[in-house]
C-alpha positions in Angstrom: 60.9 -74.1 -21.6 61.3 -70.0 -21.5 58.7 -70.0 -19.2 60.2 -72.9 -17.2 63.9 -71.2 -17.3 62.5 -68.0 -16.2 60.7 -69.4 -13.4 64.0 -70.2 -11.9 65.8 -66.7 -12.1 65.3 -65.4 -8.7 67.6 -62.6 -7.8 69.5 -64.9 -5.7 70.1 -67.4 -8.6 71.3 -63.7 -11.1 73.6 -62.4 -7.8 75.5 -65.6 -7.7 76.1 -66.1 -11.2 77.8 -62.8 -11.3 79.6 -63.0 -8.0 81.2 -66.1 -10.3 82.4 -64.2 -13.3 84.0 -61.0 -11.1 85.7 -63.6 -9.3 87.1 -65.0 -12.1 87.8 -62.2 -13.6 89.6 -60.6 -10.9 91.6 -64.0 -10.4 92.6 -63.5 -13.8 94.0 -59.9 -13.7 95.7 -60.4 -10.4 97.7 -62.9 -12.2 99.0 -60.7 -14.7 102.4 -58.6 -12.7 104.8 -56.3 -14.8 108.1 -57.1 -14.1 111.7 -56.1 -15.1 111.6 -59.1 -16.8 108.3 -57.9 -19.4 110.5 -54.8 -19.9 112.6 -54.1 -22.9 116.3 -52.9 -22.0 116.5 -49.0 -21.9 113.5 -48.5 -23.6 111.6 -46.5 -20.5 112.3 -42.6 -21.3 112.0 -40.0 -18.4 108.0 -39.4 -19.9 107.0 -43.1 -18.9 107.9 -42.3 -14.7 105.4 -39.8 -13.1 107.3 -36.8 -12.0 108.2 -36.3 -8.1 107.4 -40.4 -7.9 111.4 -41.7 -7.3 112.4 -41.1 -3.5 115.8 -42.5 -1.9 114.4 -45.4 -1.4 114.3 -46.4 -5.2 118.2 -45.2 -5.7 120.9 -47.5 -4.8 123.2 -45.7 -2.4 126.0 -44.3 -3.2 125.5 -45.0 -7.0 124.9 -41.1 -8.1 128.2 -39.4 -9.2 128.8 -35.6 -9.3 128.5 -35.6 -13.2 124.4 -36.6 -12.4 123.9 -33.3 -10.7 123.6 -29.5 -12.4 126.2 -27.4 -11.8 126.1 -25.9 -8.7 123.9 -28.3 -7.0 126.4 -30.2 -4.5 128.0 -28.1 -1.8 131.8 -27.7 -1.6 134.1 -30.1 0.8 135.3 -28.8 4.0 139.2 -27.2 2.6 141.9 -30.0 3.2 145.3 -29.8 5.2 147.9 -27.7 3.3 150.1 -30.2 1.5 153.9 -30.4 2.4 156.3 -27.8 0.7 158.2 -29.3 -2.3 162.0 -29.2 -2.3 163.8 -26.0 -3.9 164.3 -26.1 -7.4 167.6 -25.9 -8.8 169.5 -22.7 -9.1 169.6 -20.7 -12.3 171.6 -19.5 -15.1 171.7 -16.2 -14.0 170.5 -14.8 -16.7 172.4 -16.2 -19.5 170.0 -19.0 -20.8 167.7 -17.3 -23.1 168.8 -16.8 -26.6 172.5 -16.7 -26.1 174.2 -19.6 -28.5 176.8 -20.5 -25.4 178.1 -18.6 -22.5 180.3 -20.2 -19.9 182.1 -19.2 -16.1 186.4 -20.1 -15.7 189.2 -19.1 -15.2 191.0 -17.7 -12.0 192.1 -19.7 -9.2 190.4 -22.7 -10.6 193.5 -22.4 -13.6 196.2 -20.6 -12.2 198.7 -23.0 -13.4 202.3 -22.5 -13.0 203.4 -24.2 -16.4 201.6 -23.1 -19.4 198.6 -24.3 -21.0 196.7 -25.8 -18.3 192.9 -26.5 -19.4 190.3 -24.9 -16.9 187.1 -26.0 -15.6 183.8 -24.9 -16.9 180.7 -23.6 -14.6 177.4 -22.8 -16.0 178.4 -24.1 -19.9 176.7 -24.4 -22.5 177.8 -24.9 -25.9 181.1 -24.2 -25.0 184.0 -26.7 -25.4 187.2 -25.4 -23.4 188.9 -22.8 -21.8 192.4 -23.0 -22.0 195.1 -20.4 -19.7 198.1 -19.8 -22.2 199.3 -17.2 -20.4 199.2 -14.9 -17.3 195.8 -13.5 -17.3 195.3 -15.1 -21.2 192.6 -17.6 -21.9 192.1 -19.4 -25.4 188.0 -20.4 -25.4 186.7 -22.9 -28.1 182.7 -22.9 -28.6 181.3 -25.3 -30.8 180.4 -24.3 -33.7 181.5 -21.3 -34.0 184.3 -20.0 -35.0 185.4 -16.2 -33.5 186.9 -14.9 -36.5 183.9 -15.0 -38.8 182.3 -11.6 -39.6 179.0 -12.4 -37.5 180.7 -13.8 -34.2 180.4 -11.5 -31.3 181.7 -12.3 -27.3 180.7 -10.2 -24.6 183.1 -10.9 -21.7 182.7 -9.6 -18.1 184.7 -10.2 -14.8 183.4 -12.4 -12.0 185.4 -10.8 -9.6 187.0 -7.8 -7.8 189.4 -6.8 -5.1 189.1 -4.1 -2.1 192.4 -2.4 -4.1 192.1 -3.0 -7.6 188.9 -3.3 -10.2 189.4 -6.4 -11.8 188.6 -6.6 -16.1 188.3 -8.9 -18.6 188.1 -8.2 -22.9 187.8 -10.6 -25.8 190.4 -9.0 -28.2 189.4 -8.5 -31.6 192.8 -9.7 -33.2 194.6 -12.9 -31.3 197.8 -12.7 -30.4 198.4 -16.5 -27.8 195.0 -18.5 -29.4 194.4 -19.7 -32.8 192.1 -17.4 -35.4 188.8 -19.7 -34.2 189.3 -19.5 -31.0 188.0 -15.9 -28.3 190.9 -15.0 -27.3 190.5 -13.4 -23.4 192.5 -11.1 -21.2 191.9 -10.4 -17.6 194.0 -7.9 -15.6 193.8 -5.6 -12.6 193.6 -1.9 -12.6 195.2 -0.7 -9.2 194.7 2.5 -7.7 197.0 5.2 -7.8 197.2 8.8 -5.9 195.9 12.0 -8.1 195.5 15.5 -6.9 192.6 16.9 -5.3 191.3 20.1 -3.6 193.6 20.2 -1.4 196.4 19.8 -3.4 198.3 16.8 -2.0 197.7 14.0 -3.9 196.4 11.4 -1.4 193.3 10.5 -2.9 193.5 7.0 -4.2 191.3 6.1 -7.6 193.6 4.4 -10.0 196.6 3.4 -11.5 198.4 1.7 -14.9 196.6 -1.9 -16.2 198.6 -4.4 -15.2 198.4 -7.8 -17.1 199.2 -10.7 -15.9 196.2 -11.2 -13.3 196.1 -14.9 -12.8 193.1 -15.2 -10.5 190.6 -13.1 -12.0 187.7 -15.0 -13.2 185.7 -14.5 -16.1 182.1 -14.9 -18.0 181.6 -15.2 -21.6 178.4 -15.1 -23.8 178.0 -15.5 -27.2 174.7 -14.1 -28.4 
């Protein structure tokens, strides 16, 4: 039997049989194709991708973000146009804010009443309840939560105006004459000029004169530290 089989094995028969097996094997290999369905999501790592193998063709257009690049790798864009200038801010409080417990500006022509008392408008105000004009150049100032008669009370008073012929003054009276004890009593007045002796001894130099109360047009500022 083997003799008959050997007699039939020729070179052509053997090569034809090998070709059949190669064809079958090639067909089976070509039928196996790996796609995204065959890969578990988020299972591939950087080690699974050959270095320098990905190109721009494999990256979706406009999908990368600036944070995907190392700092300094992306060039800066051109400088934009200057924006519109903002609105001017509100005026400050002339340095009175800070740590002052209260302050206000008032008096003067705003409350030059013929009949007393007269309530004066408050300007640049913080914590001052009222300013009342009670007489010629005399004002009573009430401050929220601060008693002027307390030992630790302090007020800083300054005139807010002057004239070409006289100097304006304002003072806080430590002992009230026209106001109640818990109010700050402020008196304003002018100090006009007067003639004094000079080197020529002709008395033509005018520098100052006696205090004159009743400067009802003098406005003042009061600050309680």
